[in-house]
N, C-alpha and C positions, 0 to 999 in steps of 0.2 A: 202434652204436660212431663208426661215422665220420663220422657228423653231428654229434654230442657230441664232440670235438675240431675238431669247423672251428670248431662254435657258442664254442666255448673260446680257440680262438685270434682269435676276431672282437673279444669279449670285449673278452682282453685286450691286443691292439691299440690299440680304442677308451680306452681305460682308460691307458694309458700315451700313446697321443695327446693327451690332455686334459691333461698330465703339462707338456706344454710348452707356457714362455713363448712367448706371442705380441709379435708386433715394436712397436718400442717406436711413440708414434704426429706424436713428435716429437725430432729427433735436433740433440745438439747440437753443435760443432768450435769448432776455436779456426783463427785463418787470419794472416795475414799482412794486414799495417792498410798502407796505403799512403803512409805519413811511410818509417815500417820501408822499406817500398819501394823508395822513393825514393833514402832512406842511402845500403844495398847498393847498388845500382846506379849513382851519385853515385860513390864506395867506389871499385867494382869500373874505373869508366873515369877516376881519377884516376889508381890503380893501374897501369894500361895508360900513359896518358898519360908521368905515369913515367917508365916504359922504353920510349916511343918506340914506342908501339902508339899506331892508331887504328883504335877498337872501336865494336861496339854492346854494349849492353848490355838485352838484358829480361828484367823480372822478374814473374815467371808467379802467381798465387793458389792454394793445394793442389789446388786442379780442368785447373789448367795453363793459366787465362784469364788473358790481359796486365792486369799494373795499369802498368808502369813499361815506356819507351820509350826508350832513346839512347844519339843516333850522334853522333858525333864527325865537325870539317865534314866531312875527308879522309877518312874508314870509305867502303868501298863502296859498294855501291848492295846488293852481296848480303849485309850480315852484318847489318842488322836482323832479315827474316825468318827469315838461319839466327839467332841469337841469339834466338831466338823459336823456333823449333824448337830447338833444347837444352835450352829451360830448360821448353816443352813433353810435350817425349820423358823430361827427369828427372823431373816431380813426375806423369809418365805411369805408367811406369816403374817409382818409386820406389825411382833407383838414382843412380848418375852416367853424362853420357857415356862418359866414362875406362871405367866401368866396363859397362857394357852394350854398345861396340865389342869391349871384349878377351872378353865372355861369346859372341859373334854374328858368328866367326869363319867365311867362308864350312867348311862340312861340322863343324860344328858343331849341337849339334841348337836352338840359339836362333836358327841363321843367318840364318831368315822374317826377326827384329825388322826387320830392313837393306828389307824389305821390304813393311811395312805404307806403309799413307801419314803424312804429315804426320813420320814418326819420321829423328829427325837426328838419328844416330847419331858424332858426336867428338869428344872431346874441348871440354872449357867447361859443361854442362852440370849445374848442383851444387841436387840439394833444400837448401835451409833449414829448420833443423829448431832448436825447443825443446820445452823442459819436457814432455819424451817425445813429441811431436805433428808429423809432418810439414807445415809451414809454408804450405811453396809452394817455388818452384823458380826460381834465377836462369842464364844464358846469357853469352854473350859472346861477339865472333864478330867475328874481323879484327883477330888476333892473328898470325903468323908459327906454324900449327902451336895442334895441340888442346892441348899442355902449358902452351903460354902461355896462351890462351882460361883453361885454367881456373887458370892464377895466378892473374890478375885476376880472376877467381869467386867465388876461394878469400878474396882479401882483400876484396872486394865482404862476405865472411859475415864474417867474421873484426867487420866494423866497425861487425855490427849485435849481437854476438855473445853483448855482458854483456847486451842486453835482451831477450836469448830465453829466458835460463837461471831461468826462474820459477818 
């Protein structure tokens, strides 16, 4: 009787596993085009300049690979890698760096995020989304505070939003 039950379980598990759909051999995805990335970066830089801030702006694709990096003439030397880090962090974790900052405070469950390599959890990194997909991310660094960096990043996204809603 025991052998029969084992045999039945083996056959049943084989039938159940054969019904699982195979992984697709080719995957399609949407990503931000270079011209649109450049438009977003220029708009964010321009918005910060109007506010009197000298910043760097980075736009990365959906995988966190840099597409565009713009630096205002008087922006500090730390701003390009910080802007790129903010954009990369936002793309990688699919969240704004302001939100990641809020959920990773010391003593919180996600506090370890702050210690991961290349993670920059300071306001100013935001996802660029369109048509229900995450297309890329933008990061701004150099304004006086993460909230000001984020305001410029939002302006960059707003400048291209009509082209993202497809």
